[in-house]
DSSP file (Angstrom, degrees, kcal/mol; ACC not computed):
  #  RESIDUE AA STRUCTURE BP1 BP2  ACC     N-H-->O    O-->H-N    N-H-->O    O-->H-N    TCO  KAPPA ALPHA  PHI   PSI    X-CA   Y-CA   Z-CA
    1    1 A M              0   0    0      0, 0.0    32,-3.3     0, 0.0     2,-0.5   0.000 360.0 360.0 360.0 131.6  114.3  117.3   80.2
    2    2 A K  E     +a   33   0A   0     30,-0.2   106,-3.0   104,-0.2   107,-1.1  -0.891 360.0 171.6-107.2 131.0  116.5  114.5   78.7
    3    3 A I  E     -ab  34 109A   0     30,-3.0    32,-3.0    -2,-0.5     2,-0.4  -0.921  25.3-143.5-133.2 159.0  115.6  110.9   79.2
    4    4 A V  E     -ab  35 110A   0    105,-2.1   107,-3.0    -2,-0.3     2,-0.5  -0.987  16.1-149.2-119.8 134.3  116.7  107.5   78.1
    5    5 A L  E     - b   0 111A   0     30,-0.6   107,-0.2    -2,-0.4     2,-0.0  -0.891  15.4-129.1-103.4 132.5  114.2  104.7   77.5
    6    6 A D    >>  -     0   0    0    105,-2.8     4,-2.0    -2,-0.5     3,-0.8  -0.339  31.2-104.5 -70.4 161.8  115.2  101.1   78.1
    7    7 A V  H 3> S+     0   0    0      1,-0.3     4,-2.9     2,-0.2     5,-0.2   0.845 119.3  59.6 -60.1 -36.2  114.4   98.7   75.3
    8    8 A N  H 3> S+     0   0    0      1,-0.2     4,-1.8     2,-0.2    -1,-0.3   0.857 107.9  46.0 -63.1 -32.6  111.5   97.2   77.2
    9    9 A V  H <> S+     0   0    0     -3,-0.8     4,-2.5   102,-0.2    -1,-0.2   0.885 112.0  51.2 -75.0 -38.7  109.8  100.6   77.3
   10   10 A L  H  X S+     0   0    0     -4,-2.0     4,-2.5     2,-0.2    -2,-0.2   0.937 110.6  48.9 -61.4 -46.5  110.5  101.2   73.6
   11   11 A V  H  X S+     0   0    0     -4,-2.9     4,-2.5     1,-0.2     5,-0.5   0.914 111.3  49.7 -61.7 -43.6  109.0   97.9   72.6
   12   12 A S  H  X>S+     0   0    0     -4,-1.8     5,-2.5    -5,-0.2     4,-2.3   0.923 112.7  46.9 -61.8 -43.1  105.9   98.6   74.7
   13   13 A A  H  <5S+     0   0    0     -4,-2.5    -2,-0.2     3,-0.2    -1,-0.2   0.903 117.0  43.3 -63.9 -40.9  105.4  102.0   73.2
   14   14 A L  H  <5S+     0   0    0     -4,-2.5    -2,-0.2    -5,-0.2    -1,-0.2   0.814 128.6  23.2 -76.4 -32.8  105.9  100.7   69.7
   15   15 A L  H  <5S+     0   0    0     -4,-2.5    -3,-0.2    -5,-0.2    -2,-0.2   0.731 134.6  18.3-108.2 -27.9  103.8   97.5   69.9
   16   16 A W  T  <5S-     0   0    0     -4,-2.3     2,-0.3    -5,-0.5    -3,-0.2   0.692  79.1-150.1-123.9 -24.6  101.3   97.9   72.6
   17   17 A G      < +     0   0    0     -5,-2.5     4,-0.3     1,-0.1    -1,-0.2  -0.687  43.5 118.7  90.9-141.9  100.8  101.6   73.6
   18   18 A G  S >> S-     0   0    0     -2,-0.3     4,-1.1     1,-0.2     3,-0.7  -0.398  88.5 -15.7  75.2-153.5   99.8  102.5   77.1
   19   19 A L  H >> S+     0   0    0      1,-0.2     4,-1.3     2,-0.2     3,-0.6   0.877 133.7  57.8 -58.3 -43.1  102.0  104.6   79.4
   20   20 A P  H 3> S+     0   0    0      0, 0.0     4,-1.6     0, 0.0     3,-0.3   0.877 102.1  56.3 -57.7 -34.4  105.1  104.3   77.2
   21   21 A T  H <> S+     0   0    0     -3,-0.7     4,-2.4    -4,-0.3    -2,-0.2   0.841 100.5  58.8 -63.6 -33.7  103.2  105.7   74.3
   22   22 A K  H <X S+     0   0    0     -4,-1.1     4,-2.2    -3,-0.6    -1,-0.2   0.852 102.1  54.1 -63.5 -33.2  102.4  108.8   76.4
   23   23 A I  H  X S+     0   0    0     -4,-1.3     4,-1.8    -3,-0.3    -1,-0.2   0.911 107.9  49.1 -67.4 -41.4  106.1  109.3   76.8
   24   24 A F  H  X S+     0   0    0     -4,-1.6     4,-2.3     2,-0.2    -2,-0.2   0.917 108.9  53.6 -58.7 -43.8  106.5  109.3   73.0
   25   25 A Y  H  X S+     0   0    0     -4,-2.4     4,-1.5     1,-0.2    -2,-0.2   0.900 106.4  52.0 -60.6 -42.9  103.6  111.8   72.7
   26   26 A L  H  <>S+     0   0    0     -4,-2.2     5,-2.7     1,-0.2     6,-0.6   0.880 109.0  51.0 -60.9 -38.8  105.5  114.1   75.2
   27   27 A A  H ><5S+     0   0    0     -4,-1.8     3,-1.7     1,-0.2    -2,-0.2   0.901 107.0  52.7 -67.2 -39.9  108.6  113.9   73.0
   28   28 A R  H 3<5S+     0   0    0     -4,-2.3    -1,-0.2     1,-0.3    -2,-0.2   0.805 107.5  52.7 -64.0 -27.7  106.5  114.8   69.9
   29   29 A Q  T 3<5S-     0   0    0     -4,-1.5    -1,-0.3    -5,-0.2    -2,-0.2   0.402 115.8-119.7 -84.9   1.4  105.2  117.8   71.8
   30   30 A N  T < 5S+     0   0    0     -3,-1.7    -3,-0.2     2,-0.2    -2,-0.1   0.815  79.2 125.5  62.2  32.6  108.9  118.8   72.5
   31   31 A R  S   <S+     0   0    0     -5,-2.7     2,-0.3     1,-0.2    -4,-0.2   0.552  79.2   7.3 -96.0 -10.8  108.2  118.6   76.3
   32   32 A L  S    S-     0   0    0     -6,-0.6     2,-0.5    -5,-0.1    -1,-0.2  -0.967  71.8-123.7-158.6 163.8  111.1  116.1   76.7
   33   33 A I  E     -a    2   0A   0    -32,-3.3   -30,-3.0    -2,-0.3     2,-0.6  -0.968  15.3-153.5-117.1 124.3  114.0  114.7   74.7
   34   34 A I  E     -a    3   0A   0     -2,-0.5    42,-3.1    40,-0.4     2,-0.4  -0.859  14.9-159.4 -94.4 124.5  114.4  110.9   74.4
   35   35 A L  E     -ac   4  76A   0    -32,-3.0   -30,-0.6    -2,-0.6     2,-0.4  -0.851   9.1-174.1-106.0 142.9  118.0  110.0   73.7
   36   36 A V  E     - c   0  77A   0     40,-2.4    42,-2.3    -2,-0.4     2,-0.2  -0.999   9.7-150.7-139.0 138.3  119.0  106.7   72.2
   37   37 A S     >  -     0   0    0     -2,-0.4     4,-2.5    40,-0.2     5,-0.2  -0.577  32.4-108.0-101.1 166.0  122.4  105.2   71.6
   38   38 A D  H  > S+     0   0    0     40,-0.5     4,-2.7     1,-0.2     5,-0.2   0.880 120.2  54.5 -60.1 -37.1  123.5  102.8   68.9
   39   39 A S  H  > S+     0   0    0      2,-0.2     4,-2.0     1,-0.2    -1,-0.2   0.851 108.9  47.3 -69.2 -31.9  123.7   99.9   71.4
   40   40 A I  H  > S+     0   0    0      2,-0.2     4,-2.8     1,-0.2    -2,-0.2   0.918 112.1  50.1 -70.3 -44.6  120.1  100.6   72.5
   41   41 A L  H  X S+     0   0    0     -4,-2.5     4,-2.6     2,-0.2    -2,-0.2   0.906 111.2  49.1 -59.7 -42.3  118.9  100.7   68.9
   42   42 A K  H  X S+     0   0    0     -4,-2.7     4,-2.6     2,-0.2     5,-0.2   0.925 111.9  47.7 -63.9 -44.8  120.7   97.4   68.1
   43   43 A E  H  X S+     0   0    0     -4,-2.0     4,-2.5     2,-0.2    -2,-0.2   0.899 111.0  52.8 -64.0 -39.4  119.2   95.7   71.2
   44   44 A L  H  X S+     0   0    0     -4,-2.8     4,-2.8     2,-0.2    -2,-0.2   0.945 110.5  47.1 -60.4 -46.9  115.7   97.1   70.1
   45   45 A E  H  X S+     0   0    0     -4,-2.6     4,-1.4     1,-0.2    -2,-0.2   0.936 113.4  47.2 -62.4 -45.3  116.1   95.7   66.6
   46   46 A N  H  < S+     0   0    0     -4,-2.6    -1,-0.2     1,-0.2    -2,-0.2   0.889 113.6  49.3 -63.3 -37.6  117.3   92.3   67.9
   47   47 A T  H >< S+     0   0    0     -4,-2.5     3,-1.9    -5,-0.2    -2,-0.2   0.941 109.0  50.5 -65.9 -47.8  114.4   92.3   70.4
   48   48 A L  H 3< S+     0   0    0     -4,-2.8    -1,-0.2     1,-0.3    -2,-0.2   0.759 104.9  59.8 -63.8 -24.1  111.8   93.1   67.8
   49   49 A R  T 3< S+     0   0    0     -4,-1.4    -1,-0.3    -5,-0.2    -2,-0.2   0.478  79.7 115.6 -82.9  -1.8  113.1   90.3   65.6
   50   50 A R  S X> S-     0   0    0     -3,-1.9     3,-1.9    -4,-0.2     4,-0.5  -0.388  77.2-119.9 -69.6 146.8  112.3   87.7   68.2
   51   51 A K  H >> S+     0   0    0      1,-0.3     3,-1.3     2,-0.2     4,-0.5   0.833 108.7  66.0 -55.0 -36.1  109.7   85.2   67.3
   52   52 A K  H 34 S+     0   0    0      1,-0.3     4,-0.3     2,-0.1    -1,-0.3   0.694 103.3  47.0 -66.3 -16.1  107.4   86.1   70.2
   53   53 A F  H <> S+     0   0    0     -3,-1.9     4,-2.3    -6,-0.2    -1,-0.3   0.534  86.9  89.0 -98.0  -9.0  106.9   89.6   68.6
   54   54 A K  H <X S+     0   0    0     -3,-1.3     4,-2.6    -4,-0.5     5,-0.2   0.898  86.4  50.8 -59.6 -43.3  106.1   88.4   65.1
   55   55 A Q  H  X S+     0   0    0     -4,-0.5     4,-2.9     1,-0.2    -1,-0.2   0.919 111.5  47.2 -62.7 -43.2  102.4   88.0   65.7
   56   56 A Q  H  > S+     0   0    0     -4,-0.3     4,-1.9     2,-0.2    -1,-0.2   0.878 112.0  50.8 -66.0 -36.8  102.0   91.5   67.1
   57   57 A L  H  <>S+     0   0    0     -4,-2.3     5,-2.8     2,-0.2     4,-0.4   0.935 114.0  44.1 -63.0 -46.4  104.0   93.0   64.3
   58   58 A N  H ><5S+     0   0    0     -4,-2.6     3,-1.0     3,-0.2    -2,-0.2   0.905 110.4  55.3 -65.9 -42.1  101.8   91.2   61.7
   59   59 A K  H 3<5S+     0   0    0     -4,-2.9    -1,-0.2     1,-0.3    -2,-0.2   0.888 115.4  38.1 -59.1 -39.8   98.7   92.2   63.6
   60   60 A R  T 3<5S-     0   0    0     -4,-1.9    -1,-0.3    -5,-0.2    -2,-0.2   0.382 110.6-122.5 -93.7   4.5   99.6   95.8   63.4
   61   61 A K  T < 5 +     0   0    0     -3,-1.0     2,-0.3    -4,-0.4    -3,-0.2   0.927  63.9 142.1  55.3  50.4  101.0   95.5   59.9
   62   62 A L      < -     0   0    0     -5,-2.8     2,-0.3    -6,-0.1    -1,-0.2  -0.855  41.1-147.8-119.0 153.6  104.4   96.8   61.0
   63   63 A T     >  -     0   0    0     -2,-0.3     4,-2.1     1,-0.1     5,-0.2  -0.849  25.1-121.6-114.6 158.6  108.0   95.9   60.1
   64   64 A V  H  > S+     0   0    0     -2,-0.3     4,-2.3     1,-0.2     5,-0.2   0.901 114.5  54.8 -62.2 -41.4  111.0   96.0   62.3
   65   65 A E  H  > S+     0   0    0      1,-0.2     4,-2.3     2,-0.2    -1,-0.2   0.911 107.3  49.6 -60.4 -43.6  112.7   98.4   59.9
   66   66 A Y  H  > S+     0   0    0      1,-0.2     4,-2.6     2,-0.2    -1,-0.2   0.924 111.1  49.2 -62.8 -44.2  109.7  100.8   60.1
   67   67 A L  H  X S+     0   0    0     -4,-2.1     4,-2.3     1,-0.2    -1,-0.2   0.868 110.4  50.3 -66.7 -34.5  109.8  100.8   63.9
   68   68 A I  H  X S+     0   0    0     -4,-2.3     4,-2.5     2,-0.2    -1,-0.2   0.918 110.8  49.8 -67.1 -41.0  113.5  101.4   64.0
   69   69 A T  H  X S+     0   0    0     -4,-2.3     4,-2.1     2,-0.2    -2,-0.2   0.934 110.7  49.6 -61.8 -45.9  113.0  104.4   61.6
   70   70 A I  H  X S+     0   0    0     -4,-2.6     4,-2.3     1,-0.2     5,-0.2   0.936 112.1  48.9 -59.3 -46.7  110.2  105.8   63.8
   71   71 A T  H  X S+     0   0    0     -4,-2.3     4,-2.4     1,-0.2    -1,-0.2   0.917 110.8  49.3 -60.4 -44.4  112.4  105.4   66.9
   72   72 A Q  H  < S+     0   0    0     -4,-2.5    -1,-0.2     1,-0.2    -2,-0.2   0.835 112.6  48.3 -67.3 -31.7  115.3  107.2   65.1
   73   73 A R  H  < S+     0   0    0     -4,-2.1    -1,-0.2    -5,-0.2    -2,-0.2   0.867 116.1  42.8 -73.7 -37.6  113.1  110.0   64.0
   74   74 A L  H  < S+     0   0    0     -4,-2.3   -40,-0.4    -5,-0.2     2,-0.2   0.826 111.7  57.7 -78.3 -33.6  111.6  110.5   67.4
   75   75 A C  S  < S-     0   0    0     -4,-2.4     2,-0.3    -5,-0.2   -40,-0.2  -0.616  77.9-124.7-101.7 156.7  114.7  110.2   69.5
   76   76 A K  E     -c   35   0A   0    -42,-3.1   -40,-2.4    -2,-0.2     2,-0.2  -0.786  33.8-108.1 -97.5 144.9  117.9  112.1   69.4
   77   77 A K  E     -c   36   0A   0     -2,-0.3   -40,-0.2   -42,-0.2    -1,-0.0  -0.489  35.1-174.4 -75.4 137.1  121.2  110.3   69.0
   78   78 A S        -     0   0    0    -42,-2.3   -40,-0.5    -2,-0.2    27,-0.1  -0.935  30.2-100.1-125.2 155.3  123.5  110.0   72.0
   79   79 A P        -     0   0    0      0, 0.0     2,-0.3     0, 0.0    25,-0.1  -0.369  33.7-114.9 -71.9 151.5  127.0  108.4   72.0
   80   80 A D        -     0   0    0     24,-0.1     2,-0.5    -2,-0.1    21,-0.1  -0.608  29.1-122.9 -77.3 145.9  127.6  105.0   73.3
   81   81 A S        -     0   0    0     -2,-0.3    19,-0.1    16,-0.3    20,-0.1  -0.808  18.3-168.2 -91.6 127.7  129.7  104.7   76.3
   82   82 A S        +     0   0    0     -2,-0.5     2,-0.3    18,-0.1    -1,-0.1   0.464  59.8 107.8 -88.0  -1.8  132.8  102.7   76.0
   83   83 A I        -     0   0    0     17,-0.1     2,-0.9     1,-0.1    -2,-0.1  -0.580  65.5-144.9 -76.2 133.2  133.2  102.8   79.8
   84   84 A N        -     0   0    0     -2,-0.3    -1,-0.1    16,-0.0     2,-0.1  -0.842  23.3-144.5 -97.6  98.2  132.4   99.6   81.6
   85   85 A F        -     0   0    0     -2,-0.9     2,-1.0    11,-0.2    15,-0.1  -0.340   4.1-138.6 -67.8 138.8  130.8  100.8   84.7
   86   86 A N        +     0   0    0     -2,-0.1     3,-0.1     3,-0.0    -1,-0.1  -0.835  34.9 162.1 -97.4  99.3  131.4   98.9   87.9
   87   87 A V    >   -     0   0    0     -2,-1.0     3,-1.9     1,-0.1    -2,-0.0  -0.871  18.6-171.2-120.2  94.5  128.0   98.8   89.6
   88   88 A P  T 3  S+     0   0    0      0, 0.0    -1,-0.1     0, 0.0    -2,-0.0   0.795  84.9  57.0 -59.1 -27.8  128.1   96.1   92.2
   89   89 A E  T 3  S+     0   0    0     -3,-0.1     2,-0.5    31,-0.0    30,-0.1   0.642  78.8 109.1 -78.1 -14.2  124.4   96.4   92.8
   90   90 A L    <   -     0   0    0     -3,-1.9     3,-0.1     1,-0.2    27,-0.1  -0.517  51.9-167.0 -70.5 116.4  123.6   95.7   89.2
   91   91 A R  S    S+     0   0    0     25,-0.5     2,-0.5    -2,-0.5    -1,-0.2   0.745  76.6  42.4 -78.3 -24.8  122.1   92.2   89.1
   92   92 A D    >   -     0   0    0     24,-0.1     3,-2.2     1,-0.1    -1,-0.2  -0.933  65.5-162.4-127.6 107.3  122.3   91.8   85.3
   93   93 A V  G >  S+     0   0    0     -2,-0.5     3,-1.6     1,-0.3     4,-0.3   0.689  86.6  74.6 -65.2 -15.9  125.6   93.0   83.7
   94   94 A K  G >  S+     0   0    0      1,-0.3     3,-0.5     2,-0.1    -1,-0.3   0.709  88.2  63.1 -68.0 -16.3  123.9   93.0   80.2
   95   95 A D  G X> S+     0   0    0     -3,-2.2     4,-1.7     1,-0.2     3,-0.7   0.497  75.4  93.1 -82.9  -3.8  122.1   96.2   81.5
   96   96 A N  H <> S+     0   0    0     -3,-1.6     4,-2.5     1,-0.3    -1,-0.2   0.868  79.7  55.8 -58.0 -39.2  125.5   98.0   81.8
   97   97 A H  H <> S+     0   0    0     -3,-0.5     4,-2.3    -4,-0.3   -16,-0.3   0.819 103.9  55.1 -67.2 -27.7  125.2   99.4   78.2
   98   98 A V  H <> S+     0   0    0     -3,-0.7     4,-2.2    -4,-0.2    -1,-0.2   0.927 109.8  45.3 -69.6 -44.2  121.8  101.0   79.2
   99   99 A L  H  X S+     0   0    0     -4,-1.7     4,-2.5     1,-0.2    -2,-0.2   0.903 112.8  52.5 -64.1 -39.0  123.5  102.8   82.2
  100  100 A G  H  X S+     0   0    0     -4,-2.5     4,-2.7     2,-0.2    -2,-0.2   0.892 108.3  50.0 -61.5 -40.7  126.3  103.8   79.9
  101  101 A A  H  X S+     0   0    0     -4,-2.3     4,-2.1     2,-0.2    -1,-0.2   0.911 111.4  48.4 -64.1 -42.5  123.9  105.3   77.4
  102  102 A A  H  <>S+     0   0    0     -4,-2.2     5,-2.4     2,-0.2     4,-0.4   0.907 114.2  46.3 -65.6 -40.5  122.1  107.2   80.1
  103  103 A A  H ><5S+     0   0    0     -4,-2.5     3,-1.0     1,-0.2    -2,-0.2   0.923 113.1  48.6 -67.1 -44.4  125.4  108.5   81.5
  104  104 A S  H 3<5S+     0   0    0     -4,-2.7    -1,-0.2     1,-0.3    -2,-0.2   0.849 112.4  49.0 -62.9 -36.2  126.8  109.4   78.0
  105  105 A A  T 3<5S-     0   0    0     -4,-2.1    -1,-0.3    -5,-0.2    -2,-0.2   0.544 105.6-130.2 -80.4  -7.2  123.5  111.2   77.2
  106  106 A Q  T < 5 -     0   0    0     -3,-1.0    -3,-0.2    -4,-0.4  -104,-0.2   0.903  43.7-178.4  53.0  43.6  123.7  113.1   80.5
  107  107 A A      < -     0   0    0     -5,-2.4  -104,-0.2    -6,-0.2    -1,-0.2  -0.349  33.3-148.9 -72.8 151.5  120.1  112.1   81.0
  108  108 A E  S    S+     0   0    0   -106,-3.0    19,-2.4     1,-0.3     2,-0.4   0.790  82.8  23.2 -84.8 -31.7  118.1  113.1   84.0
  109  109 A V  E     -bd   3 127A   0   -107,-1.1  -105,-2.1    17,-0.2     2,-0.6  -0.998  58.3-153.6-140.0 138.6  116.0  110.0   84.0
  110  110 A L  E     -bd   4 128A   0     17,-3.2    19,-2.4    -2,-0.4     2,-0.5  -0.970  21.6-155.7-105.4 119.4  116.4  106.4   82.8
  111  111 A V  E     +bd   5 129A   0   -107,-3.0  -105,-2.8    -2,-0.6     2,-0.3  -0.861  29.1 147.2-101.0 125.9  112.8  105.0   82.2
  112  112 A T        -     0   0    0     17,-2.3    -2,-0.0    -2,-0.5  -107,-0.0  -0.982  49.9-150.5-152.7 157.7  112.6  101.2   82.4
  113  113 A G        +     0   0    0     -2,-0.3     2,-0.6    17,-0.2    17,-0.1   0.303  65.7 117.6-107.7   4.1  110.4   98.3   83.4
  114  114 A D    >>  -     0   0    0      1,-0.2     4,-2.9     2,-0.0     3,-0.9  -0.630  54.6-156.2 -78.6 115.7  113.5   96.2   84.2
  115  115 A K  H 3> S+     0   0    0     -2,-0.6     4,-1.9     1,-0.3    -1,-0.2   0.802  92.3  63.8 -63.4 -29.1  113.5   95.3   87.9
  116  116 A D  H 34 S+     0   0    0      1,-0.2   -25,-0.5     2,-0.2    -1,-0.3   0.839 113.7  33.7 -64.0 -32.1  117.2   94.7   87.8
  117  117 A L  H X> S+     0   0    0     -3,-0.9     3,-1.6     2,-0.1     4,-0.7   0.849 112.3  60.2 -86.9 -39.9  117.6   98.4   87.0
  118  118 A L  H >< S+     0   0    0     -4,-2.9     3,-1.0     1,-0.3    -2,-0.2   0.854  95.3  63.3 -60.6 -34.2  114.7   99.7   89.0
  119  119 A V  T 3< S+     0   0    0     -4,-1.9    -1,-0.3     1,-0.3    -2,-0.1   0.761  94.8  61.9 -63.6 -21.2  116.1   98.4   92.3
  120  120 A L  T <4 S-     0   0    0     -3,-1.6     2,-1.1    -4,-0.2    -1,-0.3   0.856  82.1-165.6 -69.6 -33.6  119.1  100.7   91.8
  121  121 A K    <<  +     0   0    0     -3,-1.0     7,-2.4    -4,-0.7     2,-0.3  -0.026  66.5  16.0  69.6 -32.3  116.8  103.8   92.0
  122  122 A N  E     -E  127   0A   0     -2,-1.1     2,-0.4     5,-0.3     5,-0.2  -0.987  56.8-149.4-160.3 161.8  119.5  106.0   90.6
  123  123 A F  E >  S-E  126   0A   0      3,-2.7     3,-1.9    -2,-0.3     2,-0.4  -0.860  77.7 -53.9-134.9  97.8  122.8  105.8   88.9
  124  124 A G  T 3  S-     0   0    0     -2,-0.4   -21,-0.0     1,-0.3     0, 0.0  -0.592 125.1 -17.3  65.1-122.7  124.9  108.8   90.0
  125  125 A E  T 3  S+     0   0    0     -2,-0.4     2,-0.6    -3,-0.1    -1,-0.3   0.465 116.8 103.3 -89.6  -4.5  122.6  111.8   89.4
  126  126 A I  E <   - E   0 123A   0     -3,-1.9    -3,-2.7   -17,-0.1   -17,-0.2  -0.712  66.0-140.9 -88.1 121.4  120.4  109.8   87.0
  127  127 A L  E     -dE 109 122A   0    -19,-2.4   -17,-3.2    -2,-0.6     2,-0.6  -0.549   7.8-148.2 -76.3 143.1  117.1  108.8   88.4
  128  128 A I  E     +d  110   0A   0     -7,-2.4     2,-0.3    -2,-0.2   -17,-0.2  -0.961  31.2 161.4-115.3 117.0  115.8  105.3   87.4
  129  129 A M  E     -d  111   0A   0    -19,-2.4   -17,-2.3    -2,-0.6   -11,-0.0  -0.932  40.0-112.7-137.8 154.9  112.1  105.1   87.2
  130  130 A S     >  -     0   0    0     -2,-0.3     4,-2.8   -19,-0.2     5,-0.2  -0.387  41.9-106.6 -73.5 163.1  109.2  103.0   85.8
  131  131 A P  H  > S+     0   0    0      0, 0.0     4,-2.5     0, 0.0     5,-0.2   0.919 121.1  50.6 -59.8 -40.7  107.1  104.7   83.1
  132  132 A A  H  > S+     0   0    0      2,-0.2     4,-2.5     1,-0.2     5,-0.2   0.939 113.1  44.1 -61.8 -47.4  104.2  105.1   85.6
  133  133 A D  H  > S+     0   0    0      2,-0.2     4,-2.5     1,-0.2     5,-0.2   0.907 113.3  51.9 -65.4 -40.1  106.4  106.7   88.3
  134  134 A F  H  X S+     0   0    0     -4,-2.8     4,-2.6     2,-0.2     5,-0.5   0.949 113.2  43.4 -60.5 -48.7  108.1  108.9   85.7
  135  135 A L  H  X S+     0   0    0     -4,-2.5     4,-2.2     1,-0.2    -2,-0.2   0.915 115.2  49.0 -63.8 -43.9  104.8  110.2   84.3
  136  136 A Q  H  < S+     0   0    0     -4,-2.5    -1,-0.2    -5,-0.2    -2,-0.2   0.866 116.1  43.7 -64.5 -35.6  103.3  110.7   87.8
  137  137 A S  H  < S+     0   0    0     -4,-2.5    -2,-0.2    -5,-0.2    -1,-0.2   0.906 130.9  18.5 -77.6 -42.1  106.4  112.6   89.0
  138  138 A Y  H  < S+     0   0    0     -4,-2.6    -3,-0.2    -5,-0.2    -2,-0.2   0.690 135.4  27.2-106.3 -23.8  107.0  114.9   86.0
  139  139 A F     <  +     0   0    0     -4,-2.2    -1,-0.2    -5,-0.5    -2,-0.1  -0.491  62.3 161.5-138.9  64.8  103.7  115.0   83.9
  140  140 A P              0   0    0      0, 0.0    -4,-0.1     0, 0.0    -1,-0.1   0.271 360.0 360.0 -76.1  17.3  100.9  114.3   86.3
  141  141 A E              0   0    0     -6,-0.2    -5,-0.1     0, 0.0    -6,-0.0   0.529 360.0 360.0 -48.0 360.0   98.2  115.7   84.0
C-alpha cells in the first residue's frame, strides 16, 4: 500500500509520537510505503524551523537536519506534480501541492490531520483520512 503523509502528520510522528509514529513503524516493517515529494520535504523543513517547535527539538535533542534525513530514509521519493489541480472544494489552496504529491505518487491514501483536506474525503481514487481512521481501517491490530 502506498500512502502520502501530510506535513502535520510527519511533524507529529517526528516530534510527539502517538498514532503517526505507528504509521512510521508500519513502514519500517515494510507493511506500507510512505511516499514524499520535494515540496512536502521543503514544507516539513520550513515547519520544523518554526520557533514554536524549537523547544520540542531541544527537549528531544534533535536537529531539523537529522529529522529530514530520517524522513528521507524512511520514505520513498515521489515526483512533484507541476499540475495545478482545480479542486473547487479545497478551502486552502496551499494544500494543492499535497494533493499533487499524492496524485503523482499514485497513492492509495493521503493521511492528514488538516480539516481543509479531510472534508474532501477523497481526491479522485485517493482516500483522504486522519491517522486514526487510516490505522483503524487498514491496520486494526
